[in-house]
C-alpha atoms as one frame of an Amber mdcrd trajectory, in Angstrom:
protein
   0.000   0.000   0.000   1.444   3.330  -1.094  -0.043   6.701  -0.174   0.875
  10.297   0.529  -0.003  12.270   3.659  -0.361  16.027   3.948  -0.349  17.194
   7.570  -1.967  20.303   9.052  -3.541  21.501   5.839  -5.426  24.710   6.783
  -9.082  24.468   5.785 -10.820  27.870   5.901 -14.148  28.329   7.663 -16.591
  31.136   6.860 -15.376  33.231   9.809 -11.728  33.031   8.695 -10.681  30.304
  11.157  -8.530  27.638   9.466  -8.964  24.130  10.852  -5.971  21.783  10.863
  -6.569  18.817   8.586  -4.619  15.729   7.547  -5.129  14.179   4.121  -4.212
  10.609   3.143  -4.303  10.067  -0.624  -3.864   6.737  -2.437  -1.189   6.300
  -5.044  -2.259   7.500  -8.451  -3.419  10.669 -10.158  -6.961  10.673  -8.816
  -9.379  12.237  -8.363 -10.649  10.065  -5.500 -13.817   9.708  -3.487 -13.247
  11.143  -0.012 -14.054   9.870   3.472 -14.116  12.660   6.064 -13.701  12.346
   9.824 -14.018  15.344  12.162 -12.680  14.724  15.675 -12.051  16.519  18.983
  -9.692  13.728  20.086  -6.664  14.458  17.904  -6.209  13.783  14.206  -2.461
  13.149  14.347  -2.584   9.637  15.764  -4.723   7.313  13.696  -5.016   5.112
  16.758  -7.160   7.721  18.503  -9.914   7.353  15.942  -9.032   4.123  14.173
  -9.821   1.968  17.210 -11.424  -1.450  17.025 -14.962  -0.049  16.872 -14.153
   1.900  13.689 -12.843   0.898  10.276  -9.108   0.788   9.774  -7.987   4.062
   8.165  -5.305   2.359   6.115  -7.790  -0.168   4.752  -9.938   2.742   3.579
  -6.974   4.314   1.778  -5.972   0.948   0.316  -9.496   0.626  -1.075  -8.948
   3.797  -3.108 -10.439   6.466  -0.873  -8.767   9.699   0.127  -9.182   9.893
   3.904  -9.409  13.285   5.564  -9.150  13.770   9.339  -9.776  17.186  10.846
  -9.340  18.604  14.355 -12.632  20.317  15.148 -12.537  23.936  16.254 -10.590
  24.516  19.458  -9.052  21.027  19.621  -5.782  19.467  18.530  -3.985  21.869
  16.195  -7.123  23.793  15.210  -7.503  27.309  16.648 -10.614  28.654  18.316
 -12.690  27.738  21.343 -14.152  24.269  21.703 -17.855  24.467  22.547 -19.324
  20.981  22.085 -21.831  20.806  19.198 -21.981  24.583  18.698 -19.941  24.833
  15.479 -20.066  21.361  13.964 -22.926  22.119  11.551 -21.360  25.224  10.029
 -17.790  23.921  10.128 -18.829  20.585   8.659 -20.584  22.348   5.789 -17.581
  24.618   5.127 -15.270  21.594   5.113 -17.450  19.886   2.508 -17.303  23.035
   0.350 -13.501  23.010   0.570 -13.196  19.282  -0.099 -15.347  19.268  -3.220
 -13.243  22.121  -4.596  -9.970  20.170  -4.372  -8.557  18.698  -7.588  -7.904
  15.336  -5.895 -11.583  14.986  -4.822 -14.012  13.549  -7.366 -16.940  15.372
  -5.733 -18.266  12.433  -3.698 -17.786  12.489   0.100 -18.700  10.121   2.879
 -18.354  10.795   6.607 -17.385   8.326   9.297 -16.417   8.120  12.965 -17.853
   7.262  16.347 -19.252   8.958  19.440 -18.739  12.750  19.181 -17.438  12.183
  15.644 -20.751  10.529  14.787 -22.781  13.396  16.260 -20.698  15.785  14.143
 -21.729  13.822  11.044 -25.423  14.308  11.769 -24.896  18.019  12.376 -23.133
  18.377   9.033 -25.791  16.297   7.276 -28.565  18.823   7.940 -26.517  21.615
   6.345 -26.375  22.485   2.685 -22.814  21.298   2.082 -22.115  19.780  -1.338
 -21.051  16.252  -2.178 -22.170  14.403   0.965 -23.269  10.959  -0.230 -23.224
   8.799   2.928 -22.817   8.816   6.715 -21.484   6.126   9.033 -22.098   7.172
  12.668 -20.797   4.556  15.104 -22.265   4.618  18.635 -23.619   8.117  18.192
 -26.781  10.205  18.328 -28.736  12.669  16.205 -30.210  14.086  19.440 -27.530
  14.970  22.010 -30.188  15.562  24.677 -31.600  12.038  24.306 -28.060  10.604
  24.434 -25.539  10.911  25.763 -26.137  13.973  27.966 -29.674  13.361  29.214
 -32.162  10.548  28.687 -35.572  10.284  27.023 -37.061  10.323  30.525 -35.415
  13.625  31.447 -32.749  12.460  33.910 -29.166  13.646  33.535 -26.735  10.999
  32.296 -24.383  11.942  35.098 -21.713   9.352  34.377 -21.519  10.445  30.741
 -21.590  14.186  31.404 -19.051  14.341  34.232 -16.649  11.766  32.793 -16.557
  13.130  29.247 -16.658  16.779  30.302 -13.789  16.269  32.759 -11.651  14.786
  30.004 -12.584  17.643  27.663 -11.814  20.205  30.386  -8.382  18.662  30.886
  -7.666  18.969  27.173  -8.767  22.627  27.225  -6.690  23.337  30.318  -3.570
  21.928  28.687  -4.159  24.051  25.565  -4.566  27.256  27.594  -6.993  30.130
  26.822  -8.012  30.394  23.181  -6.666  33.328  21.193 -10.194  34.286  20.156
 -11.333  34.371  23.796  -8.798  36.635  25.516 -11.229  37.507  28.299 -11.491
  33.921  29.470 -10.367  34.046  33.118  -7.285  31.981  33.761  -7.474  29.975
  36.999  -5.146  31.043  39.805  -3.713  27.576  39.969  -4.114  25.516  36.813
  -2.113  22.684  38.351  -4.627  22.417  41.209  -7.526  22.298  38.733  -5.800
  19.588  36.727  -5.208  17.583  39.895  -8.880  17.954  40.891 -10.064  16.771
  37.485  -7.695  13.820  37.440  -8.634  12.852  41.005 -12.307  12.866  40.083
 -11.719  10.631  37.091  -9.771   8.208  39.283 -12.179   8.224  42.248 -15.920
   7.926  41.549 -16.736   9.388  44.963 -14.891  12.614  44.142 -16.361  12.731
  40.636 -20.001  12.006  41.408 -20.966  12.476  45.020 -20.259  16.112  46.000
 -23.363  18.302  45.980 -24.500  20.662  44.621 -23.910  18.989  41.294 -23.378
  22.350  39.604 -20.549  23.230  42.012 -17.676  21.886  39.908 -15.387  24.931
  39.467 -12.392  22.955  38.186 -14.677  21.571  35.478 -16.736  24.616  34.501
 -13.734  26.989  34.473 -12.197  25.013  31.640 -15.377  23.797  29.935 -18.155
  26.326  30.628 -20.443  24.239  28.416 -20.702  21.690  31.244 -22.404  24.283
  33.407 -24.801  25.046  30.562 -25.718  21.375  30.318 -26.588  21.265  34.013
 -28.570  24.481  33.612 -30.776  23.096  30.836 -32.481  19.973  32.226 -35.442
  20.379  29.852 -35.204  19.713  26.139 -35.409  23.414  25.377 -33.985  25.590
  22.579 -30.452  24.999  23.889 -30.842  21.332  22.917 -33.126  21.666  19.916
 -30.505  23.789  18.150 -28.106  20.826  18.282 -30.636  18.113  17.303 -30.578
  17.005  13.649 -33.238  14.425  14.562 -35.723  17.332  14.512 -34.945  18.003
  10.835 -34.818  14.612   9.075 -36.123  16.152   5.849 -32.804  17.987   5.511
 -30.840  14.712   5.515 -30.434  13.391   1.975 -27.580  10.913   2.540 -28.046
   7.255   3.577 -26.521   6.239   6.908 -24.868   3.135   8.289 -25.742   3.033
  11.996 -23.493   0.909  14.239 -24.389   0.414  17.897 -24.102  -1.843  20.922
 -26.804  -3.204  23.213 -24.862  -1.803  26.189 -23.852   1.478  24.579 -25.063
   4.756  26.095 -26.226   5.780  22.600 -28.117   2.632  21.591 -31.637   4.025
  21.979 -30.777   7.048  19.857 -28.918   4.890  17.337 -32.140   2.983  16.752
 -34.293   6.142  16.759 -32.010   7.758  14.172 -32.409   4.696  11.961 -36.204
   4.546  12.221 -36.631   8.312  11.823 -34.464   8.471   8.701 -36.117   5.381
   7.221 -39.449   7.197   7.362 -38.655  10.881   7.022 -35.243  11.478   5.408
 -35.250  14.036   2.617 -34.536  11.724  -0.327 -35.613   8.303  -1.500 -31.979
   7.161  -1.481 -31.576   8.233   2.140 -34.751   6.452   3.203 -33.960   3.257
   1.301 -30.253   3.271   2.093 -30.439   3.163   5.889 -28.537   0.206   7.362
 -27.927  -0.809  10.986 -25.641  -3.209  12.857 -25.955  -3.765  16.629 -23.716
  -6.104  18.612 -23.321  -6.981  22.305 -20.886  -4.130  22.879 -20.622  -1.083
  25.130 -19.001   2.308  24.612 -16.059   1.554  26.872 -12.679   0.478  25.575
 -12.033  -3.244  25.855 -15.642  -4.355  25.381 -15.371  -4.911  21.631 -14.780
  -8.638  22.241 -18.268  -9.099  23.690 -16.723 -10.505  26.859 -17.592  -9.133
  30.317 -16.932 -10.236  33.914 -20.393 -11.766  34.387 -21.304 -12.778  30.836
 -19.448 -13.760  27.676 -21.097 -13.912  24.253 -18.378 -15.887  22.477 -15.593
 -14.965  20.052 -17.987 -14.534  17.136 -19.596 -11.641  19.061 -16.521  -9.432
  18.706 -16.369  -6.364  16.505 -13.497  -7.964  14.615 -15.661 -10.990  13.838
 -18.427  -8.629  12.712 -15.966  -7.230  10.094 -16.767  -3.572  10.778 -14.169
  -2.406   8.253 -15.697  -4.581   5.549 -19.198  -3.385   6.413 -18.083   0.234
   6.051 -16.302  -0.402   2.753 -19.297  -2.138   1.194 -21.584   0.652   2.353
 -19.279   3.395   1.036 -18.696   1.562  -2.254 -22.458   1.424  -2.774 -23.359
   4.970  -1.752 -20.208   7.103  -2.145 -18.814   5.437  -5.237 -22.287   4.596
  -6.524 -21.390   1.014  -7.355 -24.634  -0.766  -8.148 -22.836  -4.118  -8.404
 -22.374  -4.146  -4.602 -24.895  -6.430  -2.915 -27.778  -4.375  -1.515 -30.559
  -6.762  -0.539 -33.559  -6.146   1.667 -31.806  -7.258   4.878 -31.207  -3.773
   6.197 -30.551  -4.698   9.823 -28.045  -7.054  11.400 -28.346  -7.776  15.116
 -26.634 -10.014  17.625 -29.367 -11.910  19.455 -28.281 -12.544  23.024 -29.347
 -15.710  24.774 -28.826 -17.787  21.641 -25.681 -15.652  21.042 -25.959 -15.512
  17.269 -25.998 -12.915  14.522 -29.207 -12.552  12.569 -30.161 -10.494   9.521
 -33.553  -8.768   9.495 -35.680  -6.863   6.991 -36.120  -3.763   9.113 -36.532
  -2.299  12.592 -38.809  -2.749  14.458 -38.715  -6.361  13.346 -41.742  -7.238
  11.204 -44.226  -9.214  13.282 -43.132  -7.732  16.626 -45.919  -8.239  19.175
 -45.893  -5.920  22.208 -46.927  -8.168  25.108 -47.924  -7.225  28.640 -46.298
  -8.851  31.650 -48.286  -7.648  34.657 -46.792  -6.787  38.026 -48.386  -8.793
  40.806 -47.865  -9.917  44.389 -49.191  -9.338  47.882 -47.433  -6.016  48.489
 -43.939  -7.080  49.542 -41.869  -7.023  46.367 -38.819  -5.533  48.091 -35.637
  -7.505  47.235 -35.374 -10.652  45.138 -36.615 -12.611  48.163 -39.926 -10.701
  48.134 -43.263 -11.737  46.658 -43.221  -9.696  43.428 -44.168 -11.643  40.311
 -44.558 -11.088  36.577 -47.525 -12.768  34.945 -49.104 -12.828  31.510 -52.534
 -12.912  33.132 -53.868  -9.683  34.664 -53.897  -9.925  38.460 -57.277 -10.211
  40.189 -56.396  -8.399  43.426 -55.145  -4.911  44.188 -51.853  -4.446  46.037
 -49.276  -1.757  46.703 -45.505  -2.148  46.916 -43.668   0.585  48.829 -40.034
   1.672  48.858 -38.075   4.679  50.086 -35.851   6.651  47.748 -33.144   8.264
  49.849 -30.896  10.424  47.642 -28.169  10.131  50.290 -28.040   6.369  49.632
 -28.929   5.849  45.963 -29.101   2.445  44.308 -25.673   1.973  42.670 -25.298
   1.350  38.962 -24.117  -2.143  38.100 -23.147  -2.543  34.478 -25.571  -1.332
  31.842 -25.032   1.650  29.592 -22.522   3.635  31.603 -20.274   5.552  29.240
 -16.877   4.306  30.417 -15.390   2.350  33.267 -13.762   5.404  34.888 -16.773
   5.855  37.168 -16.106   2.510  38.832 -19.388   1.163  37.445 -18.147  -1.096
  34.665 -20.473  -1.390  31.671 -22.353  -4.278  30.177 -24.293  -7.353  31.283
 -23.525  -7.263  34.997 -25.078  -9.533  37.619 -27.680  -7.481  39.502 -27.782
  -9.786  42.552 -26.032  -7.250  44.842 -28.650  -4.530  44.301 -31.526  -7.019
  44.504 -30.845  -7.412  48.224 -31.744  -3.766  48.885 -35.091  -2.852  50.445
 -35.390   0.117  48.074 -35.436  -2.162  45.016 -38.681  -3.848  43.994 -38.191
  -7.148  42.164 -40.810  -8.889  40.009 -39.908 -12.317  38.637 -41.700 -14.574
  36.179 -42.004 -18.352  36.322 -39.246 -20.643  35.112 -39.627 -20.870  31.337
 -40.270 -24.168  29.600 -39.718 -22.759  26.095 -37.643 -19.964  24.516 -39.088
 -16.454  24.663 -37.520 -13.824  22.405 -37.750 -10.108  23.156 -36.254  -7.940
  20.416 -37.110  -4.271  20.197 -38.235  -1.426  22.426 -39.017  -2.271  26.059
 -41.532  -0.174  27.992 -42.578  -0.064  31.642 -46.018   1.312  32.561 -46.412
   1.950  36.279 -49.293   3.239  38.339 -47.364   5.021  41.043 -47.586   7.681
  43.717 -45.014   9.522  45.785 -44.795  11.571  48.959 -42.522  14.057  47.149
 -43.281  16.676  44.487 -40.836  14.897  42.193 -39.265  11.460  42.089 -37.603
   9.094  39.636 -38.734   5.683  38.486 -36.010   3.395  37.150 -36.534   0.050
  35.501 -34.240  -2.804  34.539 -34.994  -5.871  32.431 -33.044  -8.857  33.742
 -32.435 -12.403  32.476 -32.211 -14.743  35.479 -30.003 -17.716  34.630 -30.417
 -21.177  36.180 -27.239 -20.616  38.206 -28.804 -17.548  39.839 -27.030 -14.827
  37.896 -29.377 -11.921  37.231 -27.941 -10.478  34.010 -28.956  -6.965  33.025
 -30.319  -6.543  29.494 -31.592  -2.950  29.310 -32.623  -0.100  31.567 -34.388
   3.252  31.658 -35.595   6.089  33.844 -38.448   8.583  34.041 -38.152  11.798
  36.027 -41.774  12.169  37.089 -41.908  15.916  36.478 -41.431  15.135  32.769
 -44.169  12.481  32.611 -46.159  14.451  30.015 -43.427  16.437  28.268 -39.624
  16.784  28.277 -40.038  20.549  27.930 -42.818  21.382  30.407 -42.205  19.952
  33.893 -45.200  19.384  36.169 -44.863  18.665  39.893 -46.551  15.661  41.428
 -49.412  15.997  43.831 -48.159  13.925  46.767 -50.223  10.788  47.252 -51.942
  11.004  43.846 -51.614   7.934  41.626 -50.271   8.637  38.135 -49.674   6.400
  35.149 -45.967   6.716  34.392 -44.390   5.345  31.222 -40.690   4.515  31.345
 -38.675   4.079  28.139 -36.414   1.143  29.035 -34.433   1.295  25.800 -33.895
  -1.583  23.381 -32.536  -5.107  23.500 -32.497  -8.437  21.710 -32.482 -11.525
  23.899 -33.901 -15.033  23.898 -34.837 -16.101  27.417 -33.988 -19.784  27.286
 -35.804 -22.686  28.967 -34.841 -22.768  32.630 -34.416 -18.990  32.739 -36.769
 -16.409  34.226 -37.782 -12.902  33.127 -37.274 -10.291  35.830 -38.046  -6.607
  36.307 -36.397  -4.322  38.846 -38.040  -1.039  39.890 -36.283   1.576  42.027
 -35.922   5.316  42.519 -32.296   5.638  41.416 -29.560   4.132  39.266 -26.516
   6.154  40.262 -24.267   7.407  38.703 -25.723   6.228  35.403 -28.375   8.868
  36.099 -28.244  11.737  38.566 -30.175  11.206  41.786 -33.469  12.985  42.228
 -33.203  15.245  45.278 -36.983  15.137  45.811 -37.380  18.903  46.157 -39.080
  19.506  42.840 -36.634  22.365  42.204 -33.416  22.746  40.209 -31.653  19.469
  41.007 -28.185  20.661  39.995 -28.393  23.444  42.602 -29.597  21.278  45.509
 -27.105  20.614  48.288 -26.906  18.018  51.053 -29.231  19.999  53.311 -31.941
  20.101  50.639 -32.347  16.363  50.081 -35.816  14.876  50.568 -36.544  11.194
  51.158 -39.422  10.106  48.928 -41.797   7.309  49.895 -42.811   5.828  46.554
 -45.614   3.348  45.944 -46.261   1.067  42.984 -49.930   0.117  42.614 -50.940
  -2.984  40.686 -54.134  -4.931  40.129 -57.343  -4.664  38.071 -57.716  -0.920
  38.639 -53.983  -0.214  38.281 -52.553  -2.404  35.497 -48.854  -1.813  36.052
 -47.002  -3.801  33.450 -43.776  -4.512  31.617 -44.315  -4.441  27.842 -41.922
  -6.711  25.954 -41.514  -6.807  22.148 -41.993 -10.540  21.612 -40.892 -12.253
  18.426 -42.724 -15.501  17.783 -41.319 -17.462  14.874 -40.833 -21.114  14.100
 -37.080 -20.472  13.860 -36.644 -18.716  17.238 -33.468 -20.047  18.735 -32.041
 -21.154  15.395 -29.541 -19.363  13.171 -30.816 -17.632  10.061 -29.043 -15.949
   7.178 -25.672 -14.406   7.985 -25.341 -11.886   5.168 -23.779  -8.586   6.161
 -25.827  -5.456   5.299 -24.078  -2.831   3.201
């Protein structure tokens, strides 16, 4: 493989700022199709963006693409001030204008990259930049509010916000004040701020527990945006301005969506796919959507599909899924326009847990999905896994109430799941929930031992009839696969901040003691509960630090301190008059539990 590399090419933006850009070009006269990556993590080391979850940059060049990597504004060698999401739409558009004007570019551009780099793709896609033929966002979101910074239920994704923002603040601190922001106050002791940030990343207690949550001077001095995030808990204009999902008609390029069942972005990955399939602004974009989801999380080291409490086998790894090959086939079809590349009707490829196999599907939601109610039942003592809470397909005939206390001073700890990274001390993925199921503030509802396979693939919803003693409280839910050996393996989870029960933009306090129907988005999964296993639901008032803890005051949570905390007495009502239920997306097919086609979507 022979190629040339131009380093720190200045690419002009409309305001005169020139962003530092590296260009890899294959051998030959060109022109070439171009694959563009825009990153805040440093363009100079291919290892920082060419990790195992992304295609290999050198394989892309070897396939005949010019690969362009750019430091986004205020990062790496690019001047300016880094304000997450604020400039990516305009700067992405201006970069496309520059690229399509280069003699070595044939006018066709694809974008690729994961996490923030994937969000930047969506923000460029709603602009009017020329030449954009395809997107490939890996573990990313077209709605930053929905993921990773908040959740569809309105709770702050505290682990994601504080971990990522602390790392970004450290990068800003090491760069020093931006030349275009001379009035930015320099801290009296930058070394002390750096030590505080590093200590928080190393010690979850220092990172997550101090209240008020907004009192993080070492963080907000060097990344003021973090304070803005905490100050905008509703999905208001601050968030809508950064949300391409609100403007799907402006997206005319097909997208390859890659996600993981335990990734913080997975719900938004799926929503981006379904929204663009229905509402993208061109027939090619609607027809060209493709999606791959494996048993992976966002954290480094989870690309093998192997975790402390559950392994999915070597074929579950990202390497086995041939992510580079998937990208190349997709780009060949939509950037190069090669109609000879296979493009069948199997748009979606998923790893089905339980049977631990890949399966190709026509679309998402899977055709024939049947939302099925599993009713909460019991005699009113569902606390802990040793309680009397049950899940049943038949509606219960008697009314009962399960009660638990949510004490924000002692929140239920996160175990596995969709935490962003392992730095919080709460490692991601399919963790055994047995330790939290011994707590009195966790309600546990368990189904009978199964005598046949039951597949749940799709969106999981929890509908609770609940009341609280506080003007605001949280309801968290977890779907768990109980193995014959007793392991209670987490599949998916969600939260609803009760003040947002009717709208993410217009909070309404609870009337203490009044019963409300609360709907919790528990995200997505694909799992076959095997014979001998049991289906389990956990209900609690916290999942910390995956989500911030509700202080119970009904006020601005980020401003509440230790003296403001309110213990909420929460009640879950179930029975004929209060049909609290877990709604699972059941897939009933003759071939459930058996492998099907293994073609890779392109």
